[in-house]
C-alpha positions, -999 to 999 in steps of 0.1 A, spaced: 419 -373 -482 440 -363 -514 420 -389 -534 386 -372 -525 400 -337 -531 414 -344 -567 378 -360 -575 354 -334 -563 373 -307 -576 371 -324 -612 335 -326 -604 337 -288 -601 333 -280 -564 350 -253 -550 375 -264 -514 397 -248 -490 420 -266 -470 427 -255 -439 460 -265 -430 494 -259 -402 521 -240 -418 548 -267 -405 525 -292 -420 552 -310 -441 526 -337 -465 496 -302 -471 509 -279 -499 500 -244 -493 498 -239 -534 476 -259 -553 453 -263 -583 432 -284 -565 423 -262 -539 421 -231 -519 443 -228 -490 442 -210 -449 476 -219 -436 476 -210 -396 505 -202 -381 511 -234 -353 545 -245 -337 568 -263 -355 566 -301 -358 585 -318 -329 578 -356 -342 596 -352 -373 626 -384 -359 603 -394 -336 588 -428 -348 623 -439 -363 635 -433 -323 606 -456 -317 607 -484 -337 645 -488 -326 635 -490 -289 607 -511 -297 632 -539 -311 657 -533 -284 623 -544 -267 613 -574 -285 649 -588 -288 654 -588 -247 679 -557 -250 659 -541 -227 644 -540 -193 603 -539 -182 608 -502 -176 622 -494 -208 588 -510 -219 570 -491 -195 585 -455 -208 582 -463 -250 544 -464 -238 544 -434 -225 564 -415 -248 537 -426 -271 509 -415 -254 527 -384 -243 531 -378 -282 493 -388 -291 486 -363 -263 506 -333 -273 494 -343 -310 457 -331 -298 467 -303 -278 485 -289 -309 458 -294 -326 433 -278 -301 457 -250 -303 455 -245 -339 415 -245 -339 418 -215 -312 437 -199 -333 416 -197 -363 386 -189 -338 405 -161 -319 411 -146 -351 380 -127 -358 385 -118 -391 397 -151 -403 358 -165 -387 339 -136 -403 360 -145 -441 351 -179 -433 314 -175 -426 304 -149 -454 321 -185 -478 290 -202 -469 303 -237 -470 284 -266 -477 301 -290 -452 332 -300 -438 352 -329 -447 381 -339 -418 400 -366 -407 391 -372 -370 415 -391 -360 426 -357 -352 399 -339 -339 400 -307 -344 383 -303 -379 349 -319 -363 346 -294 -331 347 -263 -363 317 -277 -381 301 -280 -352 313 -242 -346 305 -232 -375 271 -254 -374 280 -271 -405 270 -307 -417 297 -325 -408 310 -356 -436 342 -376 -419 366 -395 -443 376 -420 -408 385 -456 -399 407 -436 -366 388 -415 -339 406 -408 -307 390 -432 -289 399 -458 -316 387 -477 -347 359 -452 -359 333 -483 -353 332 -484 -318 322 -446 -313 290 -451 -335 279 -488 -339 273 -517 -320 305 -534 -311 299 -569 -287 327 -577 -271 325 -617 -279 331 -615 -314 347 -573 -321 380 -576 -311 394 -543 -300 422 -534 -320 460 -538 -304 441 -569 -289 462 -596 -317 423 -611 -315 405 -621 -351 369 -628 -347 371 -660 -336 378 -656 -292 382 -680 -268 367 -669 -232 404 -658 -224 408 -643 -253 370 -624 -248 383 -613 -209 412 -600 -229 393 -575 -254 372 -562 -227 403 -550 -210 419 -538 -239 380 -515 -242 390 -503 -209 427 -495 -214 410 -472 -244 387 -459 -225 410 -443 -203 433 -433 -231 411 -413 -246 393 -402 -214 422 -388 -198 447 -386 -224 428 -368 -252 396 -355 -242 407 -329 -218 425 -310 -244 391 -310 -264 373 -297 -229 384 -271 -227 378 -261 -263 344 -271 -257 340 -253 -226 355 -216 -240 341 -217 -273 304 -236 -277 273 -224 -254 261 -260 -244 280 -289 -229 295 -320 -248 324 -336 -253 342 -347 -285 328 -386 -290 295 -362 -286 305 -343 -316 322 -368 -335 286 -392 -327 268 -360 -345 288 -364 -384 263 -367 -410 285 -392 -431 309 -413 -420 332 -421 -453 349 -455 -436 379 -467 -453 379 -500 -451 350 -532 -469 342 -565 -454 365 -577 -480 396 -567 -456 371 -563 -421 356 -591 -402 315 -588 -402 305 -570 -375 271 -544 -364 267 -516 -384 250 -479 -391 231 -460 -420 254 -432 -420 284 -452 -419 296 -458 -455 325 -482 -466 344 -472 -491 377 -493 -484 401 -489 -514 386 -459 -528 423 -446 -535 431 -481 -555 429 -476 -593 445 -498 -625 484 -495 -629 504 -471 -651 531 -484 -679 562 -480 -656 591 -454 -664 612 -470 -691 641 -478 -665 621 -497 -635 601 -516 -665 641 -523 -682 645 -535 -647 615 -556 -639 617 -572 -675 647 -585 -667 637 -610 -637 623 -630 -665 603 -659 -658 607 -654 -618 591 -621 -619 602 -594 -589 593 -585 -558 584 -546 -534 596 -538 -505 585 -507 -485 578 -497 -453 560 -463 -455 568 -432 -451 571 -426 -408 602 -449 -409 626 -437 -433 652 -470 -428 655 -502 -405 689 -505 -385 713 -515 -401 719 -549 -391 685 -555 -402 688 -544 -432 717 -563 -437 701 -593 -433 670 -586 -453 695 -577 -484 713 -608 -482 675 -628 -478 669 -607 -513 707 -618 -530 698 -652 -524 668 -651 -545 664 -654 -580 638 -625 -578 643 -591 -589 639 -570 -558 622 -534 -559 633 -517 -525 621 -485 -508 651 -478 -484 665 -439 -473 693 -455 -453 730 -462 -457 738 -488 -485 732 -520 -472 772 -540 -473 759 -571 -487 737 -554 -515 723 -582 -543 727 -569 -581 691 -580 -580 682 -558 -555 673 -520 -566 674 -492 -543 650 -463 -546 637 -432 -528 601 -432 -542 583 -462 -558 549 -458 -579 535 -490 -553 502 -491 -572 518 -494 -609 545 -518 -594 520 -538 -581 494 -542 -605 523 -551 -630 522 -588 -643 559 -599 -633 550 -591 -595 549 -623 -572 550 -606 -536 548 -571 -514 567 -566 -487 548 -539 -465 548 -525 -425 510 -534 -429 496 -492 -431 459 -494 -446 471 -482 -479 493 -506 -495 474 -536 -475 440 -525 -498 458 -515 -535 477 -552 -524 441 -568 -519 429 -548 -557 458 -558 -569 459 -593 -557 492 -594 -542 502 -616 -514 517 -598 -485 547 -606 -463 538 -580 -431 567 -568 -408 542 -543 -385 557 -518 -371 535 -495 -350 496 -485 -347 473 -503 -366 494 -524 -387 496 -556 -374 456 -556 -370 454 -550 -401 481 -575 -414 461 -602 -391 429 -595 -415 454 -601 -442 465 -632 -427 435 -646 -411 419 -649 -449 451 -668 -459 463 -641 -482 494 -634 -465 519 -638 -431 533 -615 -403 568 -612 -397 567 -594 -363 597 -575 -350 603 -606 -322 611 -627 -351 631 -604 -375 661 -615 -389 680 -633 -417 664 -670 -412 634 -661 -403 624 -633 -431 641 -655 -456 619 -688 -444 586 -669 -443 594 -648 -481 604 -686 -493 570 -700 -478 546 -666 -502 564 -668 -531 565 -714 -527 531 -712 -517 502 -712 -549 475 -708 -524 490 -672 -506 485 -657 -541 450 -676 -548 439 -663 -515 447 -628 -525 431 -627 -555 396 -643 -542 397 -616 -518 408 -590 -554 378 -603 -573 354 -598 -546 366 -560 -540 361 -555 -576 325 -570 -574 305 -539 -565 278 -523 -580 296 -488 -576 332 -480 -575 340 -472 -536 353 -433 -543 313 -426 -571 300 -442 -540 321 -414 -510 318 -386 -536 283 -396 -544 271 -395 -502 293 -360 -499 269 -344 -529 240 -359 -510 247 -344 -482 258 -312 -503 219 -314 -518 200 -320 -484 221 -298 -461 232 -326 -441 220 -360 -430 202 -364 -404 177 -387 -412 203 -417 -414 216 -404 -379 207 -425 -343 197 -403 -317 219 -424 -292 241 -400 -294 220 -373 -279 213 -395 -247 230 -384 -213 247 -405 -190 234 -385 -160 
């Protein structure tokens, strides 16, 4: 979202960001926007993901019972339910503040731009009767396409199914079962929170999925270089890789470290922002593999320093990931499979060794692996020998780099850059006070 805000600001738009007071990633003060800060409950999920990863590893290694797996899934659903509940409470706080609502209405905003994974912003747009543009990959019921576009179960894999678009009969049956589970999750874990909000504040009967389907434009954070081919709709605009850009020069100390790698080049490893570090035994296994490589390694790792860290490995709290991926000496990217990192790897043509931890990461990496541009190392396989074997294969087999560079060429071979395309459609909605001419009427069809 920050990339879109920066670009809109550079083009002269005035932007207001509504943020919870507890937010750690949206600054209250910024030259790019004016903020409205809403009092909320303290974020209670700070350590959830590291605890979840530790428990998931124990289950994958056979160190915990089947009941532990069920408890872990229950904890995950509880966390998701709580996140949606907090979003609805935030919206309720806004709507109960008559002075604030009056001020928002008097500003005469042109549209609402929101990420619908947590859908409070979607509800607010409908309450204010403003055009709605979604910056979207995920919605409360799963991947965004499944709410708005035809999605035949025979060749469109459900997230979490572990399938590609090439499915046999058994896999298709499993795909339908996953669709059923996704529906039940949306209906009984997510929707009740929004149903209460709708009943209290809207003067018509609807549900959160119908409100999503009524959005003017869906700016989808994917493209068909990355995604499996599938049916789509006129108001879905593909902006996959919109945040990617040419690399900038590295800081002097980092450039010196990279140049010291000589002809062997370097590897970077990052598992994103949700997990600060891996369990000590796994971190030590990975450090030992890195120490035996001729390449230099830059590893984002915030935990205790591994006892066997090699002289060729640099631990950092933060790295300029895009600039490192665009460096001429990079050889591989060890990543968790988040959408942004995968798209940056595609943009720069860097093969990926993926270690998926949760959410969409396995599905993202599955698409890279299916295209021959990377390898997946599952948590159940994660140890020193397997990590070393997979990494050596990625480094020694030139086809991974060649395939990823082909994806990079395809991604860049477009008539308009993804970010420019996204901004055009946002401004199109502003100029025309919506984009109803591109929206199918199916969302208005009642079930009864």
